[in-house]
N, C-alpha and C positions, 0 to 999 in steps of 0.2 A: 626178514631174516629168521631163521630159526633161532629160539633161544638157545639152545645148547651153543651153537655157533658163535651167537653174541658174547656168551660166558668165555669161549675160547680167546675171545681178544685180548682177556685180560692177561692170559699166560697161562689158564687152566688147559689141562688136557681134556679130549672130550670125555673120558671117563670120569673125570673130577668135576666138570662140569654138570653131567647127567646125574652123579651123587647129590650134588648141592641143590639140582633142581629138586629131585624125589625127596629130600628133605625140607623140602618148603622154604628154602634160602632166599630163592629167587623170586622176585616181585615184578608185575609190570603194571606200570601205573597204580602202584600201590597195592597191586592185588598179589597174592601168592598165586603162582603157576607152576603145575608140577607136570606139565607136557614138556617134553624136549622139544617137539616139533613145532611147536607153538610159534606163531609168527607174531614178530614185534619189532619195534625200532630201537636202537640201542640207547637212545636218550630217555626211554620210559624204562628202563630195566635199573633196578637196584638189587644189592646183593647183601643179604641179611641185614637189611635196613638200610644201607649206605648206597650212596651214588656208586656205581662200577667204577672201579680204576681201570680205565682203558690202558692201551699201551703206554707206559711211563713208569714212573717210580711209585712206590706206595708206602706209605708210612702208617704204622699203628701204635695206639696207645695200650699199653697192658696194666692191670692193676696187679702187680707183683705179690704174691703172697710169699711168708717168710719160709726159709728152707729150701729156696729155688735159687739155683746159681745164674748168674748173668752171664751166661756162655752159650755158644752156639752147639756144642756137645758135650756130654759127660757120660761114663759107662756105668757109673754109679747114682747120681742123682739127677733130680729132674732140673731142668734147664728154660728159661724164658721162653725158647723156640717150640716146648712142647704146649704151648697155648696158642700157637698160631693155628687156624683153622686148617684141617687137612687141605681144604681145597685150595688153600693159598701156600703152602709148604713149598713148591717148588718155585717160588719167586726170588729165593736166597736173602733172607730176612737176617739183619743182623742187629744187636742191640747197640744204642748209643748212650757209650759210656757204660759204667758199671754201679751195681748197688750191691753191697754185701749181701751175703746168703740169708742173714738174720733180718735185713731191712725189708720193709714193705712199702708198698706205692708205685709210684709213675715209673716205668720203663717204656722208652721210645723203641721201637722195633722198625727198621726201615731197610729197602731195597737201595736206595739212594747213597752211596757211598760218600759222595761230596758232602751232602749235607751233614751226614754224621761226623765226618771230619770237621767241619766248621763248628758244629754245635760243641765239640770237645775240645777245640783247638784253645788253650789258654791266652792267645792273643785276644779273641772274641770276647772272654769275659762274660758267658751267657750265665744269667741270673738261675739259679737252683735253690727251690725253697723245701726245707725241711720243717717236720714236726718231731720234736724229740720230748720223750716224757725222761725225765734225769731224775737224779737222786737228789733228795733237798728242793730248796726253792732260792733260785741264784737271787743276789742283791743285785741293786740298779750299779754299783760299782763294779761287780763282775761282768755284767753286761757289757759294759762301757769298754771292758779290755778287749772283747771281742769286736766292738763296733770300731776301736782304734785302729785294729789290726797289728801287725809288727811282733807278734807272738812268734818266737825264736823255737823251730824243731830240728831235728838233726839234718833234714833232707829240704826244707823250706823255710820260708817266713811267711805267715799269714797275711792276707789282705785284708782292708776292712769289712766286716760283715753286717748285715741286718741281724738284731737280736732283740727278740721283746717277748715278754711273757703272755700269753694267751688268758683270758678268764677262767680257762681250766686250769690254770697254772702248768700248762705245757709251753716249753721254749721253742719258739717259732725263729728258724735261722734263715738268712738268705746268702747265698754264697757265690761268688763267681769264680772261683778255680775248683777241679776236682782232684785234689790230693787226697792220696792214700788215706783211708780211715780219718779224713780230716774234722768231720763233725763230730767223731767221738773223741779225737785228740783235743779239738778247742774245749769240749764240755770238761775231760778229766784236767784240763790245765787249769779252771778254773773252780776246780774242787766240786764238779755235779757231774759224774760220771753217767751215760746213758742206758738208760734201762729198757727202752724202745725207741725205734726210729722209723718213719715214715717221710718219703718224697712226696712232696704235694704238686710240683710244677716244674717245669724246664722252659728257660726263654719265653715267659709269659702263658704258654699253655699248660692249665691246669687239669689234674686227674679229674676225670667226669666221676660225679658224685654216685652215678647210676650203675657205675660196674663195680660189681662184686668182686673179691679177690679170687684171680685165676681167669677174669674176663678179660677180652680186649675188643677194639673196635678201629675201623680206620678212622683219621682225623679228618675232621671236617673241612671244606674247603678253606673256611676261616681261619681255623688252626694251623692247616697248611701253609697259609698266605703267611701268618704270624711267625712261623718258625723259620720260613725263608727269608723273610725281612731281617731278621735277627742274624742269620747266617749271612747275610748280604749277597744272597742269590735272585 
């Protein structure tokens, strides 16, 4: 089958497929091929180093930079969808949950609405891990407040959270809910406001350390399976 035809099976238009091929993003048996008419088998083809997502849902991990909105569109500011490769933009990606504009780290972008819904559902209590640089150095007694849970805010009462200091003096937090500004509010509650914040993982899928800010890639089969298990799919 022609290489450009194989790529259209992923949902790309013929024009997008040819653009990806000419950019050297299509590989056959591990070797870049820039000829759209090249004859290949779909199982031999990878796209930008990852196995092709043939018909079905696709999930990407993005290393979100600061200053970017976790939204599908905005007239003034960049959004997470601006970092999706052009040849995948027509797949209908949406973010799984949100990160504040100033927060960096892992954002999942998926075409699978059911997966997204389950991962953000409060009932699922999907773990999310954050690394926070805070003012001062929290005492063990202050961390225990976060671990016990029960901190009452105007709109919710916190659940128990994992809380520990890393060797670098950063605060590592593991939460199972996604309340508005939750990490920042919890840290402020114990007297240590957040200076910078990064999300490291969602549902056991960690941010790839090889991804620079602004880069994204498809999930591996193992990562996809882990997320779907967490979501009960």
